[in-house]
C-alpha positions in Angstrom: 126.2 90.2 106.6 126.4 92.0 104.0 128.0 94.6 102.8 127.2 97.0 100.0 129.2 99.2 96.9 127.8 102.8 99.1 128.8 101.1 102.2 126.0 99.9 104.2 125.3 97.0 105.7 122.3 94.5 105.9 121.5 90.8 107.8 122.3 88.0 105.3 118.4 87.4 103.8 119.1 84.0 104.3 116.2 82.2 105.7 113.6 84.6 105.4 110.6 84.7 104.3 110.6 85.7 100.2 107.4 87.3 98.9 108.8 89.1 95.3 110.7 86.6 93.9 107.2 84.1 94.5 104.5 85.7 94.0 104.5 87.5 90.1 101.6 91.3 90.5 100.1 90.2 87.3 98.5 87.3 88.7 97.3 89.0 92.3 96.7 92.0 89.0 94.3 89.2 87.1 92.9 88.2 91.2 92.1 92.0 92.2 90.3 92.7 88.9 88.6 89.1 89.1 87.4 89.8 92.7 86.0 94.1 92.5 84.1 92.3 89.1 82.6 89.6 91.8 81.7 92.7 94.0 78.4 93.5 92.6 75.6 91.0 93.3 72.1 91.8 92.9 73.1 95.8 92.3 74.8 96.0 95.1 77.8 96.1 96.7 79.4 93.8 99.7 81.7 94.0 101.1 85.4 93.3 99.9 86.6 90.8 102.3 83.3 89.5 103.3 84.9 86.4 101.4 87.0 86.7 104.4 84.5 86.1 107.2 83.4 82.1 106.3 82.4 80.4 103.9 81.9 77.1 104.4 84.5 74.7 104.1 82.8 72.4 102.0 81.0 75.1 99.8 83.8 75.5 98.9 85.6 72.3 97.9 82.4 71.9 95.5 82.8 76.1 94.2 86.5 74.8 93.1 85.5 71.5 91.8 82.7 73.0 89.8 85.5 75.8 88.8 88.4 72.8 88.2 86.0 71.2 85.7 85.3 74.5 83.3 89.0 74.7 83.5 89.4 71.8 81.9 87.0 71.7 79.3 87.8 75.4 78.0 91.1 73.5 78.1 89.4 71.1 75.3 88.8 74.6 73.9 84.4 73.7 73.9 83.4 77.1 74.3 81.5 78.2 77.8 79.1 80.8 78.8 77.5 80.9 82.0 73.4 82.9 82.4 71.0 82.7 84.9 67.9 82.8 84.4 65.7 84.1 87.3 67.6 82.5 90.5 68.9 79.7 87.8 72.3 79.0 86.5 72.5 77.6 83.7 75.4 76.3 81.9 75.6 76.1 77.6 78.7 74.7 76.3 80.0 73.3 72.7 82.6 73.2 70.3 80.1 74.7 67.8 80.5 78.4 66.9 77.5 78.2 65.4 75.8 76.6 68.5 77.4 79.0 69.8 76.2 82.2 67.7 72.7 80.7 68.2 72.8 80.7 72.0 73.7 84.0 71.6 70.9 85.7 69.9 68.9 83.5 71.8 69.7 84.8 74.9 70.1 88.6 73.7 66.4 88.5 72.6 65.1 87.1 76.2 67.3 90.1 77.7 69.1 87.7 79.6 72.6 88.5 81.0 75.5 85.2 81.2 79.2 85.3 81.3 81.6 84.3 79.1 83.8 81.8 81.3 88.0 81.7 80.2 91.0 79.8 81.8 92.0 83.2 83.1 88.7 83.5 85.0 88.3 79.8 85.6 91.6 80.4 87.5 91.1 82.7 89.4 88.2 81.3 90.8 89.9 78.1 91.4 92.6 80.9 93.5 89.6 82.7 95.4 87.7 79.0 96.5 91.4 77.9 97.6 92.0 81.0 99.5 89.1 80.7 102.0 90.9 77.3 101.9 93.5 77.6 103.5 93.2 80.9 105.3 90.2 78.2 107.5 92.5 75.7 107.3 95.8 78.1 109.1 93.1 79.4 111.9 92.0 76.6 113.0 95.4 74.7 113.1 98.0 76.9 114.0 96.7 79.9 114.8 95.3 79.9 118.4 
């Protein structure tokens, strides 16, 4: 039993789950911002929790590995851009600023949307995949 200066008492915290010291709010904020940016697809809003419904485990794993590989490229100082031409997703990877500038002009002139990849976005993408995988694993193995 813990007693405070005000004479109020509380049970001991020993053995209780501790969230506030293991989960940092800036990491959760970054993840929420990332997920907000993924909410609109093809000019339509997706439900906030649609990712919790079910995505095949193999798709989650493949996506997580792709994002880990992009993270490794960015970590090694490569510049990575992802762009879409129709329904095909392409990556442009370079360590040459001139290449990036030329590609930027080409993307702009052809009115093609692109997305800079960075360490934070890739870590959030990895978190998205492992959390969805973890939910499925826990529900399958521990919840009846």
